[in-house]
C-alpha positions as CSV (number, residue, x, y, z in Angstrom):
1,M,-45.4,52.8,57.9
2,K,-42.1,53.8,57.1
3,K,-40.7,52.9,61.1
4,L,-42.1,49.7,60.3
5,V,-40.3,48.4,57.0
6,F,-37.1,49.9,58.4
7,E,-37.6,48.3,61.3
8,N,-35.1,45.4,62.4
9,F,-33.7,45.6,58.8
10,G,-30.9,43.6,59.3
11,L,-32.6,41.1,60.2
12,K,-35.4,41.3,57.7
13,I,-31.9,40.9,54.9
14,S,-30.2,38.4,56.8
15,A,-33.7,36.2,56.5
16,V,-34.4,36.6,52.9
17,L,-31.0,35.7,52.6
18,F,-31.5,32.7,54.4
19,S,-34.5,31.6,52.8
20,I,-32.7,31.7,49.5
21,L,-30.0,29.5,50.7
22,L,-32.3,26.8,51.3
23,W,-34.2,27.5,48.5
24,F,-30.5,26.8,46.0
25,F,-30.0,23.3,49.1
26,V,-33.2,21.5,49.2
27,T,-33.1,22.1,44.8
28,S,-29.6,21.7,44.6
29,R,-30.3,18.1,46.9
30,G,-30.2,14.7,44.9
31,Q,-29.3,16.5,41.3
32,S,-26.8,14.8,39.4
33,E,-24.2,14.6,36.2
34,I,-23.7,12.6,33.6
35,S,-21.5,13.3,30.1
36,L,-23.1,11.9,27.1
37,E,-21.7,11.1,23.4
38,I,-24.3,12.6,21.5
39,P,-24.4,12.4,17.0
40,L,-24.3,16.2,16.0
41,E,-27.2,16.3,13.7
42,F,-27.5,19.3,10.4
43,T,-30.2,19.9,9.8
44,K,-32.8,22.0,7.1
45,I,-30.1,22.0,4.5
46,A,-30.8,23.7,1.8
47,T,-31.6,22.3,-1.9
48,G,-29.3,21.8,-4.2
49,F,-26.7,21.4,-1.8
50,G,-24.7,18.6,0.7
51,I,-22.4,17.4,2.9
52,V,-19.1,16.9,1.6
53,N,-17.7,16.4,4.9
54,S,-17.7,18.1,8.7
55,T,-15.0,18.2,11.4
56,V,-16.9,16.0,14.6
57,K,-19.2,13.4,14.1
58,T,-20.3,13.1,18.1
59,V,-20.5,15.6,20.5
60,D,-19.2,14.8,24.4
61,V,-22.9,16.6,26.4
62,S,-22.7,17.4,30.0
63,I,-26.2,17.5,31.8
64,R,-27.1,18.3,35.5
65,G,-30.2,17.1,36.7
66,Q,-32.5,15.4,39.4
67,E,-30.4,11.6,40.0
68,R,-33.7,10.3,39.5
69,L,-34.4,11.3,35.6
70,I,-30.9,11.1,35.4
71,K,-29.6,7.9,35.5
72,N,-31.9,7.1,33.6
73,L,-31.0,8.9,30.3
74,K,-29.6,7.3,27.3
75,P,-28.4,9.3,24.2
76,S,-31.1,8.7,21.6
77,D,-33.1,10.8,24.7
78,V,-30.4,13.7,23.5
79,R,-30.2,15.4,20.7
80,V,-28.0,18.0,19.2
81,S,-28.0,19.4,15.6
82,I,-27.2,22.1,13.6
83,D,-29.7,24.5,11.5
84,L,-27.9,24.6,7.9
85,S,-30.7,26.6,6.3
86,K,-28.3,29.7,5.8
87,A,-25.4,27.8,4.6
88,K,-23.5,28.0,1.9
89,K,-21.5,26.8,-0.6
90,G,-17.4,26.4,1.1
91,E,-16.6,25.1,4.7
92,F,-17.4,27.0,7.7
93,T,-17.4,27.1,11.3
94,Y,-20.6,27.0,13.1
95,Y,-20.7,27.2,16.6
96,I,-23.1,24.8,19.3
97,N,-24.8,26.6,22.3
98,K,-27.5,25.0,24.8
99,D,-30.0,25.8,22.0
100,D,-29.1,23.4,19.3
101,I,-29.4,21.4,22.1
102,K,-32.8,18.7,23.0
103,L,-33.1,17.4,26.3
104,P,-36.1,15.5,28.2
105,Y,-37.8,18.2,30.6
106,A,-36.1,20.1,34.1
107,M,-32.5,19.3,33.0
108,T,-29.7,21.3,31.8
109,V,-26.6,21.5,29.9
110,T,-23.4,22.1,31.9
111,N,-20.4,21.6,29.1
112,I,-20.4,21.2,25.6
113,S,-17.5,19.6,23.5
114,P,-16.3,20.6,21.1
115,S,-17.9,24.0,21.0
116,S,-17.8,24.4,17.2
117,V,-17.4,22.3,14.2
118,K,-16.2,23.0,11.0
119,V,-18.5,21.8,7.9
120,K,-17.6,22.1,3.9
121,L,-20.7,22.6,2.0
122,D,-21.2,21.4,-2.3
123,E,-23.4,21.7,-4.4
124,T,-25.0,19.1,-6.1
125,V,-25.6,17.6,-9.3
126,T,-27.3,14.6,-12.0
127,K,-25.2,14.0,-15.0
128,K,-25.9,11.4,-18.0
129,I,-23.4,9.1,-18.0
130,T,-22.8,6.7,-21.1
131,V,-21.7,2.5,-19.3
132,T,-19.0,0.8,-21.4
133,P,-18.9,-2.9,-21.3
134,L,-15.4,-4.6,-20.2
135,I,-14.7,-7.2,-21.8
136,S,-11.9,-10.1,-21.5
137,G,-10.7,-13.0,-23.7
138,A,-12.2,-14.6,-26.0
139,P,-15.2,-17.0,-28.3
140,G,-14.4,-20.5,-28.7
141,E,-12.7,-21.4,-31.6
142,G,-14.4,-20.2,-35.2
143,F,-16.1,-18.1,-33.6
144,S,-15.6,-13.9,-33.5
145,V,-17.8,-11.1,-31.4
146,K,-19.8,-9.8,-34.0
147,S,-21.2,-6.7,-31.3
148,I,-21.5,-5.7,-27.8
149,T,-24.4,-3.9,-26.8
150,V,-25.0,-2.6,-23.4
151,E,-28.9,-1.9,-22.4
152,P,-30.0,0.7,-20.5
153,G,-26.6,2.5,-22.4
154,F,-26.1,5.4,-20.1
155,V,-27.2,6.6,-16.9
156,L,-27.9,9.4,-14.4
157,I,-24.9,9.7,-11.3
158,H,-25.5,11.8,-8.3
159,G,-23.3,13.4,-6.2
160,F,-21.2,16.9,-5.3
161,K,-20.3,18.9,-8.7
162,S,-16.8,18.9,-7.6
163,D,-16.8,14.9,-7.9
164,I,-19.0,14.5,-11.2
165,R,-17.9,16.6,-12.9
166,R,-14.7,14.8,-13.0
167,I,-16.9,11.6,-14.4
168,S,-16.4,11.3,-18.2
169,E,-17.6,7.4,-18.9
170,L,-18.6,4.5,-16.3
171,R,-17.6,0.7,-16.6
172,T,-18.7,-2.5,-16.0
173,E,-17.3,-4.7,-14.6
174,M,-14.7,-7.6,-16.2
175,I,-17.3,-10.0,-18.2
176,D,-15.5,-12.9,-19.6
177,I,-16.0,-14.8,-22.8
178,T,-13.5,-17.3,-23.2
179,G,-15.0,-20.0,-25.3
180,L,-18.3,-18.4,-25.9
181,T,-20.2,-20.2,-28.8
182,K,-23.3,-18.3,-29.0
183,T,-25.2,-15.0,-28.2
184,T,-25.6,-14.5,-24.5
185,V,-26.5,-11.5,-22.6
186,Q,-24.9,-10.9,-18.6
187,E,-26.3,-8.5,-15.8
188,A,-22.6,-7.0,-14.6
189,D,-23.1,-4.3,-12.3
190,I,-21.0,-1.0,-12.6
191,D,-17.9,0.2,-11.4
192,T,-18.1,3.7,-9.5
193,G,-14.2,3.3,-9.3
194,G,-14.4,4.5,-5.4
195,A,-16.0,8.1,-6.1
196,N,-18.3,9.3,-4.0
197,I,-21.5,8.8,-6.5
198,K,-24.7,7.6,-6.3
199,L,-26.7,5.9,-9.6
200,D,-30.0,5.5,-10.6
201,A,-28.9,1.8,-11.5
202,S,-26.4,-0.1,-10.2
203,T,-26.6,-2.5,-13.0
204,V,-26.4,-3.3,-16.8
205,K,-27.6,-6.1,-18.9
206,V,-24.8,-6.8,-21.8
207,K,-25.8,-8.2,-24.7
208,I,-22.4,-9.9,-26.2
209,D,-23.7,-11.2,-30.1
210,I,-21.0,-14.0,-31.3
211,I,-21.6,-15.6,-34.9
212,R,-19.8,-18.3,-36.1
213,R,-17.0,-17.2,-38.4
214,R,-16.9,-18.1,-42.7
215,R,-14.3,-20.6,-43.4
């Protein structure tokens, strides 16, 4: 039996190697490669945190597979996502590997660029802020402003802790009362001053109570 195993051993090894090479040749035929720019997604962000910024918005992914499949591949068929379930406050580097990329069946990733991303996280908070109306001009001759009221007088703002802690009040857009001779109610937009915040209401109603001056 042993003699049969080792008989023509060199030829048998050569046959095995030839079979392996033939398999690689057959399977590699019709193969093609494509590079796609894929939006980078962030998943499982812990409650109470948000992404302030990231150094990478898209990732170039090189993908190899059967030519008939590759030619129909679209960026929407591929997903690149980073799991932030264990992320903490601050800026950290996260590496992008093949396990972070979801591909259609029978395709493989050959290259990822860039291979890492810096992500900065901060706490998200909610704060109640007073709304102050901005008024310009003057009522008509013989009239004056008795009072100005805002409804609602405050709004809830949502955003990163580092941004919200600097905000003590919000103001409306400018309301012109030039020539007014009677009480009026105007809807006014709230001016965020470019702050990176969200409001639970974007407008308020401003009541300008106009009275005739006594002579």
